[in-house]
C-alpha positions in Angstrom: -8.6 5.9 -18.9 -8.3 9.3 -17.2 -6.6 9.6 -13.8 -9.9 10.4 -12.1 -11.5 7.3 -13.6 -8.6 5.2 -12.6 -8.8 6.3 -9.0 -12.6 5.7 -9.0 -12.1 2.1 -10.1 -9.4 1.6 -7.5 -11.9 2.7 -4.8 -14.4 0.2 -6.1 -12.0 -2.7 -6.2 -11.2 -2.5 -2.5 -13.5 -4.8 -0.6 -13.9 -4.6 3.2 -13.8 -8.0 4.9 -14.0 -6.9 8.5 -14.8 -3.7 10.4 -12.5 -1.4 12.3 -13.9 1.5 14.3 -10.4 3.2 14.4 -10.2 3.6 10.6 -12.4 6.6 9.6 -12.4 5.8 5.9 -11.1 3.0 3.6 -7.4 3.1 2.9 -6.7 5.2 -0.1 -4.2 4.5 -2.9 -3.2 7.7 -4.8 -0.8 8.0 -7.7 2.1 10.4 -7.2 4.3 12.3 -9.6 7.9 11.9 -8.2 10.9 13.3 -10.0 13.4 10.7 -10.9 10.9 7.8 -11.2 12.3 5.3 -13.7 10.6 5.1 -17.1 7.9 2.5 -17.2 6.9 2.8 -13.5 4.1 4.6 -11.6 4.3 5.6 -8.0 1.3 4.8 -5.7 1.0 6.0 -2.1 -1.2 4.4 0.6 -2.9 6.7 3.1 -5.1 5.9 6.1 -7.3 8.1 8.4 -7.8 6.9 12.0 -8.9 8.3 15.3 -7.1 6.2 17.9 -3.5 5.2 18.6 -1.8 3.7 15.6 -0.2 0.3 16.1 0.8 -2.3 13.5 0.2 -2.5 9.8 0.5 -5.5 7.6 0.6 -5.8 3.8 0.9 -8.5 1.2 1.4 -7.9 -2.5 1.2 -10.8 -4.9 2.1 -10.1 -8.5 1.0 -12.2 -11.5 3.0 -10.0 -13.9 5.3 -6.9 -13.8 7.5 -5.8 -10.9 7.9 -3.5 -7.9 10.6 -0.9 -8.1 13.3 -1.4 -5.5 16.4 0.8 -5.9 19.4 -1.6 -6.4 21.9 0.7 -4.6 19.9 2.4 -1.8 16.5 0.8 -1.6 15.3 -0.4 1.8 12.0 -1.3 3.4 11.7 2.2 5.0 11.7 5.8 3.7 14.9 7.0 2.0 17.3 9.4 3.7 16.7 13.0 2.8 20.3 13.7 1.9 20.3 11.0 -0.8 17.4 12.4 -2.8 19.1 15.5 -4.4 22.1 13.3 -5.5 20.1 10.2 -6.5 16.5 11.4 -7.2 15.3 8.0 -8.2 15.6 7.0 -4.6 12.5 9.1 -3.8 10.4 6.7 -5.9 11.7 3.6 -4.1 9.1 1.2 -2.6 8.9 1.2 1.2 6.7 1.3 4.3 6.5 4.4 6.5 4.8 6.1 9.4 3.7 9.5 8.2 6.2 10.7 5.6 8.0 9.8 2.4 11.6 10.6 3.6 13.4 9.6 6.8 13.1 13.2 8.0 9.3 13.3 7.6 8.5 9.8 8.8 8.3 8.7 12.4 10.7 5.9 13.3 9.5 2.6 11.9 9.9 -0.9 13.3 9.7 -3.7 10.7 8.4 -6.6 12.7 8.6 -9.4 10.1 5.9 -11.0 7.8 2.2 -10.9 8.0 0.4 -12.7 10.9 -3.2 -11.5 10.5 -3.9 -11.9 6.8 -5.5 -15.4 6.4 -3.5 -17.7 4.3 -0.8 -15.1 3.6 1.3 -15.2 6.8 5.1 -14.7 6.6 8.0 -15.0 6.1 8.9 -11.4 5.5 9.4 -10.5 1.9 10.1 -7.1 0.3 11.6 -7.2 -3.2 10.8 -6.6 -6.9 8.5 -9.6 -7.1 6.3 -9.2 -4.0 5.7 -8.0 -0.5 4.9 -9.6 2.8 5.6 -7.3 5.7 4.4 -6.1 9.1 5.5 -2.7 10.5 4.7 -0.4 13.4 5.8 2.8 15.1 9.2 2.2 16.7 9.3 1.6 20.5 8.5 4.9 22.3 6.8 6.4 19.3 3.1 7.2 19.9 0.9 8.4 17.0 -2.7 9.3 18.1 -5.1 10.0 15.3 -4.3 11.0 11.7 -5.9 12.2 8.6 -4.5 11.2 5.2 -1.6 9.6 7.0 1.0 7.9 4.7 1.9 4.3 5.5 3.5 3.0 2.3 4.8 3.9 -1.1 4.8 1.2 -3.8 6.2 1.8 -7.3 4.9 -0.6 -9.9 5.9 -1.3 -13.5 3.2 -0.3 -15.8 2.4 -3.9 -16.7 2.0 -4.9 -13.0 -1.0 -7.1 -12.2 -1.8 -8.8 -8.9 -3.5 -8.4 -5.6 -2.9 -6.2 -2.5 -4.0 -7.3 1.0 -3.8 -4.7 3.8 -4.5 -5.0 7.5 -4.5 -2.2 10.0 -4.9 -2.8 13.7 -5.2 0.8 14.7 -7.3 0.7 17.9 -6.7 -3.0 18.3 -9.0 -4.5 15.6 -8.4 -5.2 11.9 -9.6 -4.5 8.4 -8.5 -6.3 5.3 -8.8 -4.8 1.8 -8.2 -6.7 -1.4 -7.9 -5.1 -4.8 -6.2 -5.0 -8.2 -2.7 -3.8 -7.9 -2.4 -0.3 -9.4 -1.7 0.5 -12.3 -5.1 -0.9 -13.3 -5.7 -3.2 -16.2 -7.1 -1.8 -19.4 -10.7 -0.6 -19.1 -12.3 -3.7 -20.6 -10.6 -6.0 -18.0 -11.4 -3.5 -15.2 -15.1 -3.6 -16.2 -15.1 -7.4 -16.1 -13.6 -7.4 -12.6 -16.3 -4.9 -11.5 -19.0 -7.1 -12.9 -17.5 -10.1 -11.0 -17.6 -8.1 -7.8 -21.2 -7.0 -8.4 -22.2 -10.6 -9.1 -20.6 -11.8 -5.9 -22.4 -9.1 -3.9 -25.7 -10.1 -5.5 -25.2 -13.7 -4.6 -24.4 -12.8 -1.0 -27.7 -10.8 -0.7 -29.7 -13.6 -2.2 
């Protein structure tokens, strides 16, 4: 499947469960080409657009196969230090949460609060490793972020056989929005089509 087709299917697989006036569009996952990415992995970046003050974000990733890349030597839950990347380029494709950038120098300071508290049935404890994610994060105390377009909030690097589900909650503006979807990279086209048909059938039942 071509990249444009993959991104289109990603957009279709995210289902809105609640409304949030502060989010201007649905959160967007975009594949990224990052030098030093380990063989067999693909980098995906999560962007949001919002028009009020940004507060906490929460995310749960549950894998049924594959893994999340977490650098064994330097990987952390937040963006890597700029000085490390020229020496250890693979650090740039580490998985982490952020507030606006993909290095410590471009991201605002991040406070990792713990595990999710707003995603029904998925609440804590905090987890961030090669097998899954359950994390809540926010701008650090004293950091105020008012409005943003295509604002990065996470980078996740999945093995190419990764399958599972992502739950994302944003309380920008004080209310929430949850999105569920197939973990990128997407399954083979046949499986993706079956998932799409399942979503269409569910939508039809709700309208009936």
